[in-house]
Structures are given as C-alpha cells and as structure tokens.
C-alpha positions in Angstrom: 12.7 14.2 -35.6 14.6 12.2 -38.2 18.3 11.9 -37.3 20.8 11.4 -40.1 23.8 9.2 -39.6 26.8 10.6 -41.5 29.7 8.1 -41.2 28.6 4.6 -41.9 29.1 2.0 -39.1 27.5 0.2 -36.3 25.5 2.3 -33.9 23.7 2.0 -30.6 20.8 4.4 -30.2 19.0 5.1 -26.9 15.8 7.2 -26.7 14.0 8.2 -23.5 10.7 10.1 -23.5 8.5 11.3 -20.6 4.8 11.3 -21.5 2.4 13.5 -19.5 -1.4 13.7 -19.7 -3.7 16.3 -18.1 -7.4 17.2 -18.1 -8.3 13.9 -19.7 -11.3 11.6 -20.1 -11.4 8.1 -21.6 -8.4 5.9 -22.6 -5.8 7.3 -24.9 -3.8 4.7 -26.8 -0.3 5.8 -27.8 2.0 3.9 -30.1 5.7 4.3 -30.6 7.4 3.2 -33.8 11.2 3.2 -34.4 12.0 3.5 -38.1 15.1 3.5 -40.2 14.8 5.2 -43.6 11.0 5.1 -43.1 10.8 1.3 -42.4 9.9 -0.1 -39.0 12.9 -1.8 -37.4 11.6 -2.8 -34.0 8.3 -4.0 -32.5 5.9 -1.2 -31.9 5.4 -0.3 -28.2 2.0 0.7 -26.9 0.8 2.5 -23.9 -2.8 3.1 -22.6 -3.2 6.3 -20.6 -6.4 6.3 -18.5 -5.7 8.6 -15.6 -6.6 12.2 -15.6 -3.1 13.2 -14.3 -0.4 10.7 -15.5 3.3 10.7 -16.2 5.0 7.7 -17.8 8.5 7.2 -19.0 9.3 5.1 -22.1 12.7 3.8 -23.1 13.8 2.6 -26.6 17.1 1.1 -27.7 18.4 -0.1 -31.1 21.7 -1.5 -32.2 22.7 -2.1 -35.8 24.5 -1.0 -39.0 23.8 2.3 -40.6 25.0 3.3 -44.1 26.1 6.9 -44.6 23.0 9.3 -44.8 20.6 6.7 -43.3 18.0 8.2 -41.1 16.2 7.0 -38.0 13.2 8.4 -36.1 10.9 7.6 -33.3 7.2 8.1 -34.4 4.7 8.8 -31.6 1.1 8.0 -32.8 -2.1 8.6 -30.8 -5.4 7.1 -31.7 -8.6 9.1 -31.8 -10.0 7.8 -28.5 -10.2 9.8 -25.4 -10.0 13.6 -24.8 -6.6 14.7 -23.7 -4.1 17.5 -23.3 -0.5 16.5 -22.9 2.5 15.2 -24.7 6.2 15.1 -23.9 7.0 17.0 -20.7 10.0 17.8 -18.6 9.4 17.3 -14.9 11.2 19.6 -12.5 12.5 18.6 -9.1 12.6 20.7 -5.9 15.6 18.7 -4.7 19.0 20.5 -5.1 20.9 17.2 -5.4 18.7 15.7 -8.2 18.4 17.0 -11.8 15.2 17.6 -13.7 13.7 14.8 -15.8 13.9 15.8 -19.5 10.9 15.5 -21.8 13.0 13.6 -24.3 16.6 12.4 -24.5 18.6 10.7 -27.3 22.0 9.1 -27.2 23.8 8.0 -30.4 27.0 6.0 -30.0 29.2 4.8 -32.8 30.6 1.4 -31.9 34.1 0.6 -33.0 35.8 -2.8 -33.4 32.4 -4.4 -34.4 31.9 -6.3 -37.7 
C-alpha cells in the first residue's frame, strides 16, 4: 500500500500487522521494510516462522517530516525457504466484551506545534 501525505508537516505513523501461517514445513523468513518515497527509513525487522500453525503480531512506528505528496509504505518480503500458506489474518474472538484482532491497522497522526 503506498500512502500519500497531502499536507506537509511532522507525522507519527503506527502500523500493526498480524501474521498467520498454516500447513507449513521448514522455516519461513519474513522481512519488513518501512520506506519513504521508495527509500528505507528504518531498520528492517525480521521474523522466522517455524511452526505449522503460528500467529505473530508485529508493530512499527515512525516519526518524521513529510513534504506534500511524499509517500510511505511497509513492504513485507518473504524469502524462498519453507513451504507455507498464510499471510495477514484477522483473528476473531468468541468473547462478547473483546473485539476481533485486525489483520492490519494503520494510524497516521499529524503533529502540531513541532519544528
């Protein structure tokens, strides 16, 4: 998904993803890269998924200045090892007082009084 920032300014961006793997064999290495205008802006995060049935949340945050029409994206990259079925997945709850876990969530906040 690239997201385009329209008004220039300082922003805080939070991204949550919920990874899920099923019917798997071998280790799957998954890398996450946060980019601004196609250039990496934070250290790459990595996850090794080895279990047949596995769910794992990941959290990313970035704070910085964006010019008008700048874009940012979170790239999810999987290596060629392992056999897997899976990806981002929402997990439903059976509890009436607890909401479901989304497959992905993004929050963009424009900060004022900064700079």
